[in-house]
C-alpha positions as CSV (number, residue, x, y, z in Angstrom):
1,M,96.6,145.0,82.2
2,S,96.7,147.5,79.3
3,V,94.1,149.8,78.0
4,D,93.4,149.8,74.3
5,R,91.5,152.9,73.4
6,T,91.4,152.4,69.6
7,S,88.9,149.5,69.1
8,H,85.7,151.0,70.7
9,D,83.8,154.2,70.3
10,D,84.0,156.8,73.1
11,E,80.7,155.9,74.7
12,S,81.3,152.2,75.0
13,L,84.9,153.0,76.2
14,E,83.5,155.1,79.0
15,K,80.9,152.6,80.1
16,G,83.0,149.4,79.5
17,T,81.9,146.2,77.8
18,V,81.7,142.6,78.9
19,E,85.0,141.9,77.2
20,R,86.6,145.2,78.4
21,P,85.0,146.2,81.7
22,I,85.9,148.9,84.2
23,V,87.7,147.4,87.2
24,A,85.9,148.7,90.4
25,T,87.8,149.3,93.6
26,S,84.6,149.1,95.6
27,V,81.0,147.7,95.3
28,E,80.2,150.1,92.4
29,P,82.8,151.9,90.2
30,T,83.9,155.3,91.3
31,E,84.7,158.2,89.1
32,A,88.4,157.4,89.5
33,D,87.7,153.8,88.4
34,K,85.9,155.1,85.3
35,A,88.7,157.6,84.6
36,R,91.2,154.7,84.4
37,G,89.0,153.2,81.6
38,P,88.2,149.7,80.6
39,V,90.8,146.9,80.7
40,N,91.2,143.7,78.8
41,I,91.0,141.1,81.5
42,A,91.6,138.4,79.0
43,E,95.3,139.4,78.9
44,D,95.7,138.0,82.5
45,P,95.2,134.2,82.4
46,E,94.7,134.2,86.2
47,A,92.2,137.1,86.3
48,R,89.2,134.7,86.5
49,L,90.6,133.5,89.8
50,Y,90.1,136.9,91.5
51,T,87.6,138.7,89.3
52,S,83.8,138.7,89.6
53,A,81.5,138.1,86.7
54,P,80.7,141.3,84.7
55,L,78.1,143.5,86.5
56,E,76.1,146.5,85.4
57,A,75.9,149.7,87.5
58,D,72.7,151.9,87.6
59,D,74.3,154.2,85.1
60,G,74.9,151.4,82.6
61,T,78.6,151.0,83.3
62,I,79.9,147.4,82.9
63,Y,82.4,146.6,85.6
64,V,84.0,143.8,87.5
65,I,85.2,143.6,91.1
66,Q,88.7,142.2,91.7
67,Q,89.6,140.6,95.0
68,Q,92.0,142.8,96.9
69,N,93.7,142.4,100.3
70,V,92.1,144.8,102.7
71,G,92.3,145.8,106.4
72,P,89.5,145.9,108.9
73,D,88.8,149.6,108.1
74,N,88.2,148.8,104.4
75,E,85.8,145.8,104.6
76,L,82.1,145.5,103.8
77,G,79.9,143.4,106.1
78,G,80.6,142.0,109.5
79,G,83.1,139.3,108.5
80,E,82.9,135.6,109.2
81,F,83.9,135.9,112.8
82,P,82.2,138.3,115.2
83,D,84.1,140.5,117.6
84,P,85.0,138.3,120.6
85,N,83.9,141.1,123.0
86,T,80.4,141.3,121.5
87,P,77.8,139.9,124.0
88,P,75.7,137.0,122.7
89,R,72.4,137.9,120.9
90,S,69.1,136.1,121.1
91,E,68.0,134.1,118.2
92,A,66.4,135.8,115.2
93,P,62.6,135.8,115.2
94,G,61.3,132.6,113.6
95,A,64.6,130.7,114.1
96,A,64.1,127.0,114.9
């Protein structure tokens, strides 16, 4: 993906737009993500297969999250399958 820095003013360039978002490497864009600048995801015809819908960060940055292969040390959440060595837990309160 290329970065075209000529068609937008500096402020929208820093924050990204729906058409040219910042690509986040985590749940929210980092300073390094913002430093790379917005990208034109329309240039990649398969981007919609691994890119989230545009999101807005608390600071107004428009960004997308792209699916990436990660190892167990770089995942959010507990995953689909629990650790096989974890003892069983009682049901949640209110469970049928």
